PANU-93570 format. One record per residue (C-alpha): residue number from 1; z, y, x; residue in one letter. Coordinates in steps of 0.25 Angstrom, whole numbers, always signed. Each point is the difference from the previous one (the first is absolute). Layout:
<recs>
(NUM; (Z; Y; X); a) ...
</recs>
This chain:
<recs>
(1; (-28; +18; +64); m) (2; (-6; -13; +3); s) (3; (-3; -9; -11); k) (4; (+5; -12; +7); d) (5; (+15; -4; +0); i) (6; (+4; -8; +12); r) (7; (+15; -5; -2); i) (8; (+7; -5; +13); k) (9; (+14; -1; -6); k) (10; (+3; -11; -9); g) (11; (+1; -16; +0); l) (12; (-8; -10; -6); d) (13; (+8; -12; -6); i) (14; (-9; -11; +0); k) (15; (+4; -11; -9); l) (16; (-4; -14; -5); v) (17; (-7; -1; -13); g) (18; (-12; +10; +0); v) (19; (-8; -2; -13); a) (20; (-13; -8; +1); e) (21; (-12; +7; -5); k) (22; (-2; -8; -12); t) (23; (+4; +5; -14); t) (24; (+5; -9; -12); t) (25; (-2; +6; -13); n) (26; (+14; -2; -8); s) (27; (+2; -2; -15); s) (28; (+7; +11; -8); l) (29; (+15; -1; +2); s) (30; (+9; -4; -13); s) (31; (+9; +12; +2); v) (32; (-3; +13; +7); y) (33; (+10; +11; +3); a) (34; (+0; +15; +3); i) (35; (+13; +5; +8); k) (36; (+3; +15; +0); p) (37; (+6; -2; +14); e) (38; (-14; -1; +6); d) (39; (-1; +15; -4); f) (40; (+10; +6; +8); h) (41; (+6; +12; -6); g) (42; (-4; -2; -15); i) (43; (+9; -1; -11); t) (44; (-7; -8; -10); p) (45; (+0; +3; -16); k) (46; (-5; -13; -7); l) (47; (-12; +1; -10); v) (48; (-3; -15; -2); a) (49; (+12; -7; -7); k) (50; (+3; -15; +0); e) (51; (-10; -7; -8); g) (52; (-10; +11; +2); a) (53; (-15; -5; +0); e) (54; (-6; +7; +12); v) (55; (-15; +1; +6); k) (56; (-3; +0; +15); a) (57; (+2; +16; +3); g) (58; (+10; +2; -11); d) (59; (+12; +8; +3); t) (60; (+13; -7; +3); l) (61; (+9; +12; +4); f) (62; (-2; +14; +4); y) (63; (+7; +10; +11); s) (64; (+12; +7; -5); k) (65; (-3; +12; +8); s) (66; (-15; +1; -4); d) (67; (-6; -7; -13); e) (68; (-13; +0; +5); r) (69; (+3; -10; +11); i) (70; (-1; -14; -7); l) (71; (+1; -14; +5); f) (72; (-9; -10; -7); p) (73; (+0; -15; -3); s) (74; (-7; -8; +10); p) (75; (-5; -11; -10); v) (76; (-1; +0; -15); s) (77; (+10; -9; -7); g) (78; (+14; +2; -6); k) (79; (+12; +7; +5); v) (80; (+10; -11; +1); t) (81; (+12; +6; +7); e) (82; (+6; +14; +5); v) (83; (+9; -3; +11); i) (84; (+10; +11; +1); r) (85; (+11; +3; +11); g) (86; (+11; +10; +1); a) (87; (+1; +11; -11); r) (88; (-12; -8; -7); r) (89; (-9; +4; +11); r) (90; (-13; -7; -1); v) (91; (-2; -10; +11); m) (92; (-12; -7; -3); a) (93; (-9; -2; -13); v) (94; (-6; -14; -2); k) (95; (-13; -4; -7); i) (96; (-4; -13; -3); a) (97; (-15; +0; +1); a) (98; (-11; -4; -9); d) (99; (-11; -11; +3); a) (100; (-11; +10; -2); t) (101; (+2; +14; +5); q) (102; (-2; +12; -7); v) (103; (-1; +14; +7); h) (104; (+1; +14; -7); t) (105; (-13; +7; +3); d) (106; (+2; +14; +6); f) (107; (-14; +4; +1); g) (108; (-11; -1; +11); v) (109; (+1; +13; +8); k) (110; (-10; +7; +10); d) (111; (+9; +3; +11); a) (112; (-10; +11; +6); a) (113; (+0; +8; -13); k) (114; (+15; +0; -2); m) (115; (+8; +11; +3); s) (116; (+13; -1; +7); a) (117; (+8; +2; -13); e) (118; (-8; -10; -7); e) (119; (+2; -10; +12); v) (120; (+15; +2; -1); k) (121; (+1; -1; -15); n) (122; (-7; -13; +1); h) (123; (+8; -6; +11); l) (124; (+13; +4; -9); f) (125; (-6; -6; -13); t) (126; (-4; -13; +6); s) (127; (+12; -2; +8); g) (128; (-5; +2; +14); c) (129; (+7; +12; +5); w) (130; (+11; -9; +6); p) (131; (-10; -5; +9); f) (132; (+0; +14; +7); i) (133; (+14; +2; +9); k) (134; (+4; +12; +7); q) (135; (+6; +4; +13); r) (136; (+11; +5; +2); p) (137; (+9; -9; -7); y) (138; (-10; -13; -1); d) (139; (+1; +1; -15); v) (140; (-11; +1; -12); v) (141; (-7; +13; +2); a) (142; (+5; +12; -8); n) (143; (-13; +5; -8); p) (144; (+5; +14; +0); n) (145; (-1; +1; +15); q) (146; (-14; +3; +7); a) (147; (-2; -10; +12); p) (148; (-5; +6; +13); k) (149; (-7; -13; +3); a) (150; (-1; -14; -5); i) (151; (+2; -12; +10); f) (152; (-6; -15; -1); i) (153; (+5; -10; +10); s) (154; (-12; -11; +1); a) (155; (+6; -6; +12); y) (156; (+10; -10; -2); a) (157; (+9; -2; +13); s) (158; (+13; -7; -6); a) (159; (+4; -14; +3); p) (160; (-9; -10; -8); l) (161; (-6; +11; -7); a) (162; (-12; -3; -9); a) (163; (-13; +4; +5); d) (164; (-5; +11; -8); l) (165; (-15; -2; +4); e) (166; (+1; -14; -6); y) (167; (+8; +3; -12); t) (168; (-9; +11; -5); l) (169; (-13; -4; +5); a) (170; (-11; +3; -11); g) (171; (+9; +11; -5); k) (172; (-7; +11; +6); e) (173; (-5; +6; -13); a) (174; (+14; +0; -6); e) (175; (+6; +6; +13); l) (176; (-11; +11; +1); q) (177; (+2; +4; -16); t) (178; (+15; +1; +3); a) (179; (-2; +9; +12); i) (180; (-10; +10; -7); t) (181; (+11; +1; -12); a) (182; (+13; +2; +9); i) (183; (-7; +9; +8); s) (184; (+0; +11; -11); k) (185; (+15; -1; +1); l) (186; (+1; +7; +13); t) (187; (-6; +12; +6); e) (188; (+2; -6; +14); g) (189; (-6; -12; +6); k) (190; (+0; -15; -3); v) (191; (+5; -7; +11); h) (192; (-4; -15; +3); v) (193; (+5; -8; +12); s) (194; (-9; -12; +3); v) (195; (+0; -11; +11); g) (196; (-12; -4; +9); a) (197; (-12; -3; -8); n) (198; (+6; +3; -15); s) (199; (-8; +1; -12); m) (200; (+8; +11; -4); f) (201; (-6; +9; +11); a) (202; (-12; +1; -10); n) (203; (+7; +7; -11); l) (204; (-6; +14; -2); s) (205; (+9; +13; -3); g) (206; (+11; -5; +9); v) (207; (+4; +3; +15); e) (208; (+1; -13; +7); i) (209; (+10; -3; +12); h) (210; (-1; -12; +9); k) (211; (+15; -6; +2); v) (212; (+3; -9; +11); s) (213; (+13; -5; +6); g) (214; (+11; -8; -3); p) (215; (+9; +0; -13); h) (216; (+3; +10; -7); p) (217; (-14; +5; +3); s) (218; (-3; -4; -13); g) (219; (+11; +7; -8); n) (220; (-6; +12; -8); v) (221; (+13; +8; +6); g) (222; (-5; -1; +14); t) (223; (-13; +4; -3); q) (224; (+4; +13; -8); i) (225; (+8; +3; +12); a) (226; (-12; -1; +9); m) (227; (-9; +6; -9); i) (228; (+6; +11; -7); d) (229; (+16; +1; -1); p) (230; (+8; +4; -11); i) (231; (+8; +13; +1); n) (232; (+11; +4; -10); k) (233; (-6; +4; -13); g) (234; (-13; -8; +2); e) (235; (-4; -13; -8); v) (236; (-10; -11; +3); v) (237; (-4; -10; -9); w) (238; (-2; -15; +5); v) (239; (-8; -12; -7); v) (240; (-2; -14; +4); t) (241; (-14; -5; +1); p) (242; (+3; -12; -10); q) (243; (+5; +10; -11); d) (244; (-13; +9; +3); l) (245; (-8; -13; -5); v) (246; (+8; +0; -13); v) (247; (-2; +16; -2); i) (248; (-15; -2; +3); g) (249; (-1; -12; -9); e) (250; (+6; +8; -11); l) (251; (-10; +11; +0); l) (252; (-11; -11; +2); l) (253; (+3; -9; -12); t) (254; (+12; +8; -8); g) (255; (+9; -11; +2); k) (256; (+13; -1; +9); l) (257; (-1; -13; +8); n) (258; (+11; -2; +9); l) (259; (-5; -13; +6); q) (260; (+1; -1; +15); r) (261; (-3; -9; +11); t) (262; (+15; -4; +6); i) (263; (+2; -5; +13); a) (264; (+9; -12; +0); l) (265; (+6; +1; +15); t) (266; (+11; -7; +8); g) (267; (+4; -13; +6); s) (268; (+6; -5; -13); q) (269; (-14; -1; -7); f) (270; (-6; -13; +1); e) (271; (-14; +7; +0); k) (272; (+0; +16; +3); p) (273; (-10; +5; -8); q) (274; (-6; +11; -10); y) (275; (+2; -1; -15); i) (276; (-3; +8; -11); t) (277; (+12; +5; -8); a) (278; (+4; +11; -10); i) (279; (+10; +10; +4); a) (280; (+13; -5; -6); g) (281; (-4; -14; +1); a) (282; (+11; -11; +1); s) (283; (+2; -4; +15); i) (284; (+2; -15; -5); s) (285; (-14; +1; -7); d) (286; (-6; +6; +12); v) (287; (+6; -9; +10); t) (288; (-1; -13; -7); a) (289; (-3; -13; +8); s) (290; (+0; +8; +12); n) (291; (+13; +5; +4); l) (292; (+11; -7; +7); d) (293; (+12; +6; -7); n) (294; (+11; -8; +7); d) (295; (+9; +11; +7); n) (296; (-11; +9; +0); t) (297; (+0; +16; -1); r) (298; (-11; +5; -9); i) (299; (-4; +14; +1); i) (300; (-10; +9; -9); s) (301; (-7; +7; +12); g) (302; (+1; -1; +14); n) (303; (+13; -4; +9); v) (304; (+3; +14; +4); l) (305; (-1; +8; -12); s) (306; (-1; -9; -12); g) (307; (+10; -4; -11); k) (308; (+8; -14; +0); q) (309; (-4; -7; -14); v) (310; (+4; -14; -5); d) (311; (-10; -11; -4); i) (312; (+2; +5; -14); d) (313; (-2; +14; +3); g) (314; (-12; +9; -1); f) (315; (-12; +6; +9); l) (316; (+3; +14; +3); g) (317; (-9; +10; -8); y) (318; (-6; +5; +14); y) (319; (+0; -11; +8); d) (320; (-12; -9; +4); n) (321; (+9; -9; +10); q) (322; (+10; -11; -2); i) (323; (+8; -5; +12); t) (324; (+7; -13; +1); a) (325; (+8; -2; +13); i) (326; (+13; -8; +3); p) (327; (+14; +5; -5); e) (328; (+8; +3; +13); g) (329; (+13; -5; -5); d) (330; (+4; -8; +12); d) (331; (+7; +5; +13); y) (332; (-3; -4; +15); e) (333; (+11; -4; +9); f) (334; (+1; +11; +12); f) (335; (-14; +5; -5); g) (336; (+2; +13; +6); w) (337; (+2; -6; +13); n) (338; (-11; -8; +4); k) (339; (-15; +2; +2); p) (340; (-9; +1; -13); v) (341; (-13; -5; -1); f) (342; (-3; -2; -14); d) (343; (+3; +15; -5); k) (344; (-6; +14; +1); i) (345; (+7; +11; +7); s) (346; (-3; +14; +4); a) (347; (+11; -2; +12); s) (348; (-3; -9; +12); r) (349; (+14; -4; +1); a) (350; (+0; -16; -1); l) (351; (-12; +1; -9); t) (352; (-13; -4; +5); f) (353; (-10; +4; -11); s) (354; (-6; +10; +9); w) (355; (-6; -11; +8); l) (356; (-8; -5; -11); t) (357; (-5; +12; -8); p) (358; (-10; -9; -9); n) (359; (+10; -10; -4); k) (360; (+3; -2; -15); k) (361; (+15; -3; -4); y) (362; (+6; -7; -11); d) (363; (+12; +11; -2); l) (364; (+11; -1; -11); d) (365; (+8; +10; -7); t) (366; (+12; -1; +10); n) (367; (+4; +13; +5); t) (368; (+6; -6; +14); n) (369; (+13; +8; -1); g) (370; (+9; +8; -11); e) (371; (+0; +14; -5); h) (372; (+7; +9; +11); r) (373; (+0; +15; +4); a) (374; (-12; +6; +5); f) (375; (-3; -3; +15); v) (376; (-8; +10; +8); v) (377; (-10; -8; +7); t) (378; (-14; +9; -1); g) (379; (-8; -11; -5); s) (380; (-4; +5; -14); y) (381; (-8; +11; +8); e) (382; (-9; -12; +5); n) (383; (-4; -4; -13); v) (384; (+0; +13; -8); f) (385; (-13; +8; +2); p) (386; (+5; +12; -9); l) (387; (+3; +13; +8); d) (388; (+14; -1; -5); i) (389; (+14; -5; +5); y) (390; (+3; -12; -7); p) (391; (+14; -2; +3); m) (392; (+4; +14; -3); q) (393; (-7; +0; -13); l) (394; (+6; -13; -5); l) (395; (+14; +6; +4); k) (396; (-3; +12; -7); a) (397; (-4; -8; -13); f) (398; (+13; -8; +1); m) (399; (+9; +12; +1); i) (400; (-8; +8; -11); k) (401; (-3; +12; +7); d) (402; (-11; +7; -7); l) (403; (-3; +10; +10); d) (404; (-1; -10; +12); e) (405; (-8; -10; -9); m) (406; (-10; +12; -2); e) (407; (+0; +4; +14); a) (408; (-2; -13; +6); l) (409; (-12; -5; -9); g) (410; (+6; -5; -13); g) (411; (-13; +5; -7); y) (412; (-10; -8; +9); e) (413; (+7; -13; -1); v) (414; (+0; -14; -11); a) (415; (+9; -11; +2); p) (416; (-12; -9; +4); e) (417; (-1; +10; +12); d) (418; (+14; -6; +4); f) (419; (-4; -15; -1); a) (420; (-2; -2; +14); l) (421; (+12; +6; +6); t) (422; (+9; -7; -11); e) (423; (-7; -13; +6); f) (424; (+4; +2; +15); i) (425; (+13; +7; -4); c) (426; (+12; -6; +8); v) (427; (+9; +6; -9); s) (428; (-5; -7; -12); k) (429; (-1; +13; -8); q) (430; (-7; +1; -13); p) (431; (-10; +11; +4); h) (432; (-10; -2; -12); q) (433; (+12; +2; -10); k) (434; (+6; +12; +8); i) (435; (-14; +7; -1); i) (436; (-1; -3; -15); r) (437; (+14; +5; -4); e) (438; (-2; +12; +9); g) (439; (-14; +4; -6); l) (440; (+5; -2; -13); d) (441; (+12; +10; +3); l) (442; (-10; +11; +5); m) (443; (-9; -2; -11); r) (444; (+12; +2; -10); q) (445; (+6; +12; +8); e) (446; (-13; +6; +6); l) (447; (-11; -3; -10); g) 
</recs>
């Protein structure tokens, strides 16, 4: 099979607000928060109580289903609040950061000399295991299942996505160390997908795949489908490059450093740029003096698959991007019945974005229509590169038909794979929510 991946089906959404390649080193936020909802499928059991003093790397909570899977504090400081929801479920753990950071010392390790079991135990102890996710189900990996391969997407195609070549420049040693370690966790290959002239192409111990084409070519689900599709009973693991750097630095220094270079993107930032921040940082601190917060939608992640957050919210644990775009709370009179020049559309009916493929748009969050029954248009297939029938799979997930969900490719998909079909959906159906709920049901009933 060719090592090159060329995607033809998809849609590039070009938006105003690409981050300039300048980085500002931000000061420590006053408060950080780790939210169990970032780790889908995990039931947290609290370790650090309110008032506890913690170091960066100390355990805040662990997974009820596997006590080895720990979730660490990103900073040293004092646990000021444990926010609970219904049935006292832990929703967030807040930490007031110390002025001078203190890290737990996990010890320097030589990745080349470690066994697979030693690597796994070190990732457990340090709280780095949650960086490894699995397909199917798109959840934190089950350490009791052996993956047939490990996939890393070093090609970002999402709207306004952070430039990995820029944000991870100079981190080659950490990346290679992490690759050396995690490659011991599978008997299969470690697949790395890259763009043209990528620094990741120089990594050893991996199989490189050059990716091109419109979004979702950068989605790891698309790459898995093109390289080594998942069949029933099989598992693959997924790690992002920015998380590999954390693992590599842990092995080289013995310290858990969750600081990342974050892209501030979107038209509502006065100066879209990069900024250093630690996972769980306060959004208000990260965006200070840069964000126009008048009628603005703030998203931790990208516009297609990120999560909406408030200005007093917190950066997602896995996210390396904050997007701010206008809130779409207005309505156009006869907006459906006139030519449209300032919006993107996959259809040519009264829209003209296809005439200017390189134009950048300042889009808001307006859905331009209300929720309605599914309309069969055949448009999903134009932006969905997987060899799956997207409409039929969505309907199987909606009616919870487990046999059809299996037969139609439910094991191969994650919510982000349906972000584009949701974007172009004339029925305004919440595709990603449907897929997430269906995957949860499959995991519960089928294991």
